[in-house]
C-alpha positions in Angstrom: -17.8 -0.6 -14.2 -19.3 -3.7 -15.8 -22.7 -4.8 -14.7 -23.9 -8.4 -15.4 -27.4 -9.6 -15.9 -27.7 -13.3 -15.1 -29.4 -15.9 -13.0 -27.0 -16.0 -10.0 -29.2 -18.4 -8.0 -29.5 -21.9 -9.1 -33.1 -23.1 -10.0 -34.1 -25.3 -7.0 -36.4 -27.8 -8.8 -33.9 -30.6 -9.3 -34.9 -34.2 -10.2 -35.1 -36.5 -7.2 -32.2 -39.1 -7.1 -33.0 -42.7 -6.4 -30.6 -44.4 -4.0 -29.2 -47.7 -5.4 -29.1 -50.6 -3.0 -25.7 -51.9 -2.2 -24.0 -48.6 -3.4 -24.2 -46.5 -0.2 -20.5 -45.6 -0.3 -20.6 -44.5 -4.0 -23.7 -42.6 -3.2 -21.9 -40.8 -0.5 -19.0 -39.9 -2.6 -21.3 -38.3 -5.2 -23.0 -36.3 -2.4 -19.6 -34.9 -1.5 -18.9 -34.0 -5.0 -22.3 -32.2 -5.6 -21.8 -30.1 -2.3 -18.4 -29.0 -3.3 -19.3 -28.4 -6.9 -22.3 -26.3 -5.9 -20.4 -24.1 -3.7 -19.0 -20.8 -4.9 -15.7 -21.3 -3.1 -13.7 -23.6 -1.0 -15.6 -26.1 1.3 -14.1 -27.0 4.7 -14.3 -30.3 6.5 -16.5 -28.7 9.2 -18.8 -27.4 6.5 -19.1 -30.9 4.9 -19.8 -32.5 8.3 -22.7 -30.0 9.0 -24.2 -30.7 5.7 -23.9 -34.5 5.7 -24.1 -35.3 9.3 -21.4 -37.9 8.8 -18.7 -38.7 11.3 -15.3 -37.1 10.3 -13.4 -40.4 9.8 -15.9 -41.4 7.3 -15.5 -37.9 5.6 -11.8 -38.3 5.5 -11.8 -41.7 4.2 -14.2 -40.9 1.2 -12.4 -37.6 0.5 -9.0 -39.3 0.3 -10.4 -41.6 -2.3 -12.1 -38.9 -4.3 -8.9 -36.6 -4.3 -6.7 -39.5 -5.2 -8.7 -39.8 -8.4 -8.5 -36.3 -9.2 -12.2 -35.3 -8.8 -11.7 -33.1 -5.8 -8.5 -31.2 -4.7 -7.5 -29.9 -1.3 -6.3 -26.3 -1.1 -3.6 -26.7 1.8 -3.8 -22.9 2.3 -7.5 -22.4 2.4 -7.9 -25.8 4.2 -11.0 -26.4 1.8 -11.9 -28.6 -1.1 -12.8 -27.6 -4.6 -13.6 -29.6 -7.8 -10.6 -31.4 -9.4 -9.0 -31.0 -12.7 -10.2 -34.4 -13.7 -13.6 -32.7 -14.5 -12.0 -30.5 -17.1 -10.6 -33.5 -18.9 -13.9 -35.4 -18.8 -15.9 -32.3 -19.7 -14.7 -32.5 -23.2 -16.6 -35.7 -23.8 -19.9 -34.2 -22.4 -20.8 -32.7 -25.8 -23.3 -34.6 -27.8 -21.1 -35.1 -30.7 -17.3 -35.3 -31.3 -17.1 -32.0 -33.0 -19.7 -30.0 -31.3 -17.5 -28.3 -28.9 -15.2 -27.0 -31.7 -17.9 -26.2 -34.1 -20.2 -24.4 -31.6 -17.3 -22.5 -30.2 -16.4 -20.8 -33.7 -20.3 -20.2 -34.2 -20.7 -18.7 -30.7 -17.8 -16.3 -31.1 -19.1 -15.2 -34.5 -22.6 -14.6 -32.9 -20.9 -12.5 -30.1 -18.9 -10.5 -32.4 -21.9 -9.8 -34.8 -24.3 -8.9 -32.0 -22.1 -7.6 -29.3 -24.3 -9.6 -26.9 -23.5 -12.8 -24.8 -23.8 -16.1 -26.9 -24.6 -19.3 -25.0 -24.6 -23.1 -25.8 -26.5 -25.3 -23.6 -27.8 -28.9 -23.5 -30.9 -30.4 -22.1 -30.2 -32.5 -18.9 -32.8 -34.0 -16.4 -35.7 -31.9 -17.5 -33.8 -28.6 -17.7 -31.2 -26.6 -19.7 -27.5 -26.7 -18.6 -25.1 -24.1 -20.1 -22.0 -25.5 -21.4 -20.4 -22.6 -23.2 -20.5 -18.9 -23.7 -18.8 -16.0 -25.1 -19.5 -12.8 -23.1 -20.8 -9.7 -24.7 -18.7 -6.7 -25.2 -21.0 -4.2 -23.4 -20.4 -3.1 -19.8 -24.0 -4.2 -19.1 -24.5 -7.8 -20.4 -26.1 -11.2 -19.7 -23.6 -13.3 -17.7 -25.3 -16.6 -16.5 -23.0 -19.0 -14.8 -21.8 -22.1 -16.8 -23.3 -25.3 -15.4 -26.4 -23.7 -13.9 -29.8 -25.3 -14.5 -32.6 -23.4 -16.1 -36.1 -24.4 -16.7 -37.3 -25.4 -20.2 -40.6 -23.5 -20.3 -39.2 -20.0 -19.8 -35.9 -19.9 -21.6 -35.1 -19.5 -25.4 -33.0 -22.5 -25.4 -35.5 -24.6 -23.5 -38.5 -23.6 -25.6 -36.3 -24.4 -28.8 -35.6 -27.7 -27.4 -39.2 -28.6 -26.5 -40.5 -27.5 -30.0 -38.4 -30.0 -31.7 -39.0 -33.0 -29.5 -41.3 -35.8 -30.3 -44.8 -34.8 -29.2 -45.1 -37.4 -26.6 -41.8 -36.3 -24.9 -42.8 -32.7 -25.2 -46.1 -33.5 -23.4 -44.2 -35.5 -20.7 -42.0 -32.6 -19.9 -44.5 -29.9 -20.0 -47.2 -31.7 -18.3 -50.8 -30.5 -17.6 -50.3 -28.6 -14.2 -49.5 -24.9 -14.0 -45.7 -24.1 -14.6 -43.6 -22.2 -12.2 -43.9 -18.4 -12.6 -40.5 -16.4 -12.6 -41.9 -13.1 -13.8 -45.1 -11.5 -14.9 -44.2 -12.6 -18.5 -43.6 -16.4 -17.8 -46.0 -18.6 -19.7 -47.5 -20.8 -17.0 -50.4 -22.6 -18.7 -49.4 -25.7 -20.4 -51.9 -25.3 -23.3 -50.7 -21.7 -24.0 -46.9 -23.0 -24.1 -47.8 -25.7 -26.5 -49.4 -23.4 -29.0 -46.3 -21.3 -28.4 -44.0 -24.1 -29.3 -45.9 -24.9 -32.4 -44.9 -21.4 -33.7 -41.3 -21.9 -32.6 -41.1 -25.2 -34.5 -42.3 -23.4 -37.6 -40.2 -20.4 -37.6 -37.2 -22.2 -36.3 -36.3 -19.8 -33.4 -37.6 -19.1 -29.9 -37.8 -15.7 -28.2 -37.8 -15.4 -24.4 -39.3 -12.0 -23.5 -38.5 -11.3 -19.8 -39.9 -14.7 -18.9 -37.3 -15.8 -16.4 -35.4 -12.5 -15.4 -37.2 -9.0 -15.7 -35.2 -6.8 -18.0 -33.5 -9.6 -19.9 -34.4 -10.7 -23.5 -33.1 -13.8 -25.3 -33.5 -15.5 -28.8 -32.3 -19.1 -29.4 -32.6 -22.1 -31.7 -32.1 -25.8 -31.5 -29.2 -27.8 -32.7 -30.5 -31.1 -34.3 -28.8 -34.5 -34.8 -29.0 -36.7 -38.0 -32.4 -37.9 -36.8 -33.8 -34.4 -36.3 -33.8 -34.7 -32.6 -32.7 -31.5 -30.6 -29.3 -32.2 -28.8 -28.3 -28.6 -27.8 -29.3 -25.1 -28.3 -27.6 -21.8 -28.8 -28.9 -18.3 -27.8 -28.0 -14.7 -27.6 -29.2 -12.6 -24.6 -29.0 -9.0 -23.4 -30.9 -6.3 -21.7 -34.4 -5.4 -23.3 -33.4 -1.8 -24.0 -30.8 -3.1 -26.3 -32.3 -6.4 -27.4 -35.6 -4.7 -28.6 -38.5 -6.9 -29.9 -37.7 -5.6 -33.5 -34.0 -6.6 -33.1 -34.7 -10.2 -31.8 -37.0 -10.6 -34.7 -34.2 -9.7 -37.0 -31.7 -11.9 -35.1 -33.9 -14.9 -34.9 -33.4 -16.2 -38.5 -29.8 -15.5 -38.2 -29.5 -17.5 -35.0 -31.6 -20.4 -36.5 -29.3 -20.4 -39.6 -26.3 -20.7 -37.2 -27.9 -23.6 -35.5 -28.6 -25.3 -38.8 -25.0 -24.8 -39.8 -23.8 -26.5 -36.7 -26.2 -29.2 -36.9 -25.1 -29.7 -40.7 -21.4 -29.8 -39.7 -22.1 -32.3 -37.1 -23.8 -34.6 -39.6 -21.1 -34.0 -42.1 -23.4 -33.0 -45.0 -25.3 -30.1 -46.4 -28.3 -28.3 -44.9 -31.7 -29.8 -44.8 -34.1 -28.6 -47.5 -37.7 -28.0 -46.5 -40.2 -29.8 -48.4 -43.4 -28.0 -49.6 -45.3 -30.7 -51.5 -48.2 -32.3 -49.6 -48.2 -29.8 -46.7 -51.5 -30.2 -44.8 -52.2 -26.4 -44.8 -51.3 -25.6 -48.4 -54.2 -25.2 -50.7 -54.2 -28.1 -53.2 -55.5 -26.1 -56.1 -53.4 -23.0 -55.6 -50.9 -23.1 -58.4 -48.9 -20.0 -58.0 -46.8 -18.3 -55.4 -47.7 -14.5 -54.7 -45.1 -11.7 -54.0 -47.5 -10.3 -51.6 -50.8 -12.4 -51.4 -53.8 -10.7 -49.8 -57.5 -10.1 -49.6 -58.8 -13.7 -50.0 -62.6 -13.9 -50.4 -65.0 -16.9 -50.9 -67.3 -17.1 -53.7 -70.1 -19.4 -52.6 -71.9 -19.4 -55.9 -68.7 -20.7 -57.7 -67.4 -22.6 -54.7 -64.1 -21.1 -55.2 -61.7 -18.8 -53.3 -60.2 -15.7 -55.0 -57.1 -13.7 -53.7 -54.8 -10.9 -54.9 -51.1 -10.6 -55.6 -50.8 -7.0 -54.7 -47.4 -6.6 -56.3 -48.1 -8.8 -59.4 -50.6 -7.4 -59.7 -52.9 -10.3 -60.3 -56.1 -12.0 -59.3 -55.9 -15.8 -58.5 -58.9 -18.2 -58.3 -58.9 -21.7 -57.0 -62.1 -23.7 -57.7 -63.1 -27.2 -57.1 -61.1 -28.5 -60.0 -58.9 -25.8 -61.5 -56.6 -22.8 -60.8 -56.8 -19.6 -62.7 -54.7 -16.5 -62.9 -56.1 -13.1 -64.1 -53.5 -10.3 -64.9 -54.9 -6.8 -64.1 -54.9 -4.2 -66.8 -52.7 -1.6 -65.0 -49.3 -2.0 -63.2 -48.8 -0.9 -59.7 -49.7 -2.1 -56.3 -53.3 -3.1 -55.4 -54.7 -0.6 -52.8 -57.7 -2.6 -51.6 -60.2 -5.4 -52.5 -64.0 -6.1 -52.0 -66.3 -8.7 -53.0 -69.9 -7.6 -53.6 -72.7 -9.6 -55.3 -70.5 -12.0 -56.9 -68.1 -9.3 -58.2 -64.5 -8.6 -57.1 -63.7 -4.8 -56.9 -59.9 -4.1 -57.0 -58.8 -0.7 -56.5 -55.5 0.2 -58.2 -53.8 3.7 -58.2 -56.2 5.8 -60.1 -58.6 3.2 -61.4 -61.0 0.5 -60.1 -61.1 -3.0 -61.8 -63.9 -5.5 -61.6 -63.8 -9.3 -62.0 -67.0 -10.8 -62.5 -67.8 -14.3 -64.1 -64.3 -14.7 -64.9 -64.1 -11.4 -67.1 -62.3 -8.3 -66.1 -63.5 -4.8 -66.8 -62.5 -1.3 -65.7 -64.9 0.8 -63.8 -65.6 4.6 -64.5 -65.4 5.2 -60.8 -62.0 6.8 -59.9 -60.2 5.1 -57.0 -59.0 6.8 -53.9 -55.2 6.9 -54.3 -54.9 7.0 -50.4 -57.2 3.9 -49.9 -55.9 1.7 -47.2 -58.6 -0.9 -46.7 -62.2 -1.8 -47.4 -64.9 -3.8 -45.8 -68.4 -4.9 -47.0 -71.3 -4.3 -44.5 -73.9 -7.0 -44.4 -76.3 -4.9 -46.4 -73.7 -4.9 -49.2 -72.4 -1.4 -48.7 -68.7 -0.8 -49.0 -66.9 0.9 -46.2 -63.4 2.4 -46.6 -60.4 3.3 -44.6 -58.8 6.4 -46.2 -55.2 7.8 -45.3 -55.4 11.3 -43.6 -51.9 12.3 -42.9 -50.7 10.2 -40.0 -54.2 9.0 -39.3 -57.2 7.3 -41.0 -60.8 8.2 -41.7 -63.2 5.2 -41.8 -66.3 6.2 -43.9 -69.4 4.5 -45.3 -71.7 5.5 -48.2 -74.3 7.1 -45.8 -71.8 9.8 -44.7 -71.0 8.1 -41.3 -67.3 8.1 -40.4 -64.7 7.9 -37.6 -61.2 9.3 -37.5 -58.4 7.5 -35.8 -54.8 8.5 -35.0 -53.2 5.7 -36.9 -53.1 3.9 -40.2 -56.1 1.3 -40.2 -55.0 -1.2 -43.0 -57.7 -3.9 -42.3 -61.6 -3.8 -41.6 -64.2 -6.4 -40.9 -67.7 -6.1 -40.0 -69.6 -8.3 -37.4 -72.2 -10.6 -39.0 -75.0 -8.6 -37.5 -73.6 -5.1 -38.7 -73.5 -3.8 -35.2 -69.8 -3.4 -34.9 -66.9 -2.6 -37.5 -63.5 -3.8 -36.3 -60.3 -1.8 -37.5 -56.7 -2.9 -37.3 -53.7 -0.5 -36.9 -50.8 -2.9 -37.7 -48.2 -0.5 -36.7 -49.5 0.2 -33.2 -50.6 -3.3 -32.8 -54.3 -2.1 -31.9 -57.5 -3.3 -32.9 -60.5 -1.1 -32.5 -64.3 -1.7 -32.3 -66.3 1.1 -34.0 -70.0 0.8 -32.8 -72.8 2.1 -34.9 -74.2 5.3 -33.2 -70.9 5.8 -31.2 -68.7 8.6 -32.3 -65.5 7.5 -30.4 -63.7 4.3 -31.4 -63.1 1.9 -28.6 -59.8 0.0 -28.3 -60.8 -3.7 -28.4 -57.5 -5.5 -28.3 -53.7 -4.7 -28.3 -51.4 -7.1 -29.8 -47.8 -7.3 -28.4 -45.2 -6.5 -31.0 -43.4 -9.8 -30.2 -46.5 -11.7 -31.4 -46.5 -10.0 -34.8 -48.5 -7.2 -36.6 -52.3 -7.4 -37.1 -52.2 -7.1 -40.8 -55.7 -8.7 -41.5 -58.9 -9.6 -39.5 -61.9 -11.8 -40.1 -65.0 -12.8 -38.2 -65.7 -16.6 -38.0 -69.2 -18.3 -38.1 -69.4 -17.9 -34.4 -69.0 -14.2 -34.4 -65.2 -14.4 -33.2 -62.6 -12.1 -34.4 -59.5 -13.7 -36.0 -56.2 -11.9 -36.6 -53.2 -12.5 -39.0 -50.1 -11.8 -37.3 -47.6 -10.6 -39.8 -44.0 -11.6 -38.8 -45.6 -13.8 -36.2 -45.9 -17.2 -37.9 -49.5 -17.5 -36.8 -53.1 -16.5 -36.8 -55.1 -16.0 -33.6 -58.5 -15.9 -32.3 -59.4 -12.9 -30.0 -61.8 -13.4 -27.1 -64.7 -11.0 -26.3 -62.4 -9.4 -23.8 -59.9 -8.8 -26.5 -57.4 -11.3 -25.3 -55.6 -14.0 -27.4 -57.5 -17.2 -26.7 -56.2 -19.5 -29.4 -53.1 -19.4 -31.5 -52.7 -21.4 -34.9 -49.1 -21.9 -36.0 -48.4 -21.4 -39.7 -45.5 -22.6 -41.8 -45.0 -19.0 -43.1 -43.8 -15.9 -41.2 -46.0 -13.3 -42.9 -49.9 -14.1 -43.2 -51.5 -11.0 -44.9 -55.1 -11.8 -45.5 -58.0 -13.9 -43.9 -61.4 -15.1 -45.1 -63.8 -17.7 -44.0 -65.5 -20.1 -46.6 -65.8 -23.5 -47.8 -68.9 -25.8 -48.1 -69.4 -25.7 -44.3 -68.0 -22.2 -43.8 -65.4 -23.6 -41.5 -62.3 -23.2 -43.6 -60.1 -20.2 -42.9 -58.3 -19.2 -45.9 -54.9 -17.4 -45.4 -52.8 -15.4 -47.8 -49.1 -14.8 -47.3 -46.2 -12.8 -48.5 -42.7 -13.7 -49.6 -41.4 -10.2 -50.7 -38.6 -8.9 -48.3 -37.9 -12.2 -46.7 -34.3 -13.1 -46.2 -32.9 -16.3 -48.2 -32.5 -18.3 -44.8 -36.1 -17.5 -43.9 -37.3 -18.7 -47.3 -35.3 -21.8 -46.9 -37.2 -22.5 -43.7 -40.6 -21.2 -45.0 -40.9 -22.2 -48.7 -44.7 -21.9 -48.7 -44.4 -18.1 -48.2 -46.6 -16.7 -50.8 -48.7 -19.6 -50.9 -52.5 -19.8 -50.1 -53.1 -21.7 -46.9 -56.3 -23.3 -45.4 -56.8 -23.8 -41.6 -59.8 -25.9 -40.7 -61.7 -24.9 -37.6 
């Protein structure tokens, strides 16, 4: 037996309607249409009389006029009213463009066939989303929200996709500054948190609803934009969480964003929009080359320059006050780890360690650890390392102190006072705090998979931890309690490295990767592989 997952009770927060003076009879006609249209079946005269409180002669007179014009119809057997066929005729003109219905229909069917899940089309109306079309999924258990039902903007993928692309003033008006309505434990109810989330949606081109309106249901959607870039509709795919996993919606997101862009382009009668990279406020002005997998940025205060690595180049890049330099490494093979000590950049390659100092590259006699995962420099200048041990990691320093963790620690960062070493396990989404003198690591923060993987960490001048969220299109600041307290949206999906620097030490340098990204993602994120700068 098929089982449907849907919002069967209409959201009650409807906009208030103003009564127009001198149009009482017309207003009554619309009230009757609303009552009949909202009912699941036939509505009888006694029911209408009870709901309106009007005399029956008045009801009969108004109903006769509405029925004669085709907006209501009377079933002589059931002795009740339902909506008339005139609405079907007019519904074809509801779409925001003359071709939207036909274009979206074909694309929705393709999405349904590709995913096996229910695909929807909805439009913004009176501060909510209204579903206008759908192709139901092929599975027995599937999403099946009714057409015409109103859903909130703040907790649906379609609504968030629309909000993300609205002009800021209009978005601010719709979101407001009061706590939003909660539907599940996952609903984003704080306006400030929602606005940060919307900035990420705008950058990556799609929105995810993770059990925010219905427990057990997950959805991914994207906005359809008109010729002026204003959102006029949104498409989405929805299904149960055990089938639409976090990993799967991240894979589907770029595909759905591409479908939405195709619909937008066909509505405009032209080709796809090409993202512009020049002059982006976060792009480092002196970074002259894209990296395949940029990582490990460091700030050289003496030279007033930032250095970073292309791990797959392999190469070292340097952006100074006036020039950009690229240094090829003497050995092919992926870079394992990087540390910056006393003005020299130490680069570990398979089997060797290379040092860049004063613009010159030399090979160290020290043999590199082939299973090296990450390094961090203690305030004293000592280098600490994360070394792979089977499925786990060993964190060790030059003094022999060490910790063992059940997971692959790919990023390390020391607190400025040297009291704590933070270690990030990207696959598990866990950040540990390793205290000097304590044998057991402490879980400091857990990052939800839907937010991205914690691939890099850094400490700001105020002693607060920042994390690069790989596949999350963002960097985030973590509170002392281990919770995400601030999110900065990025124009790239895969940030890979973090470092604080600049003249005032308030610039966060962010490296990124472009390797492995699909073409449609790169079309939306052409800065992938670029060095970015976020000002605190």
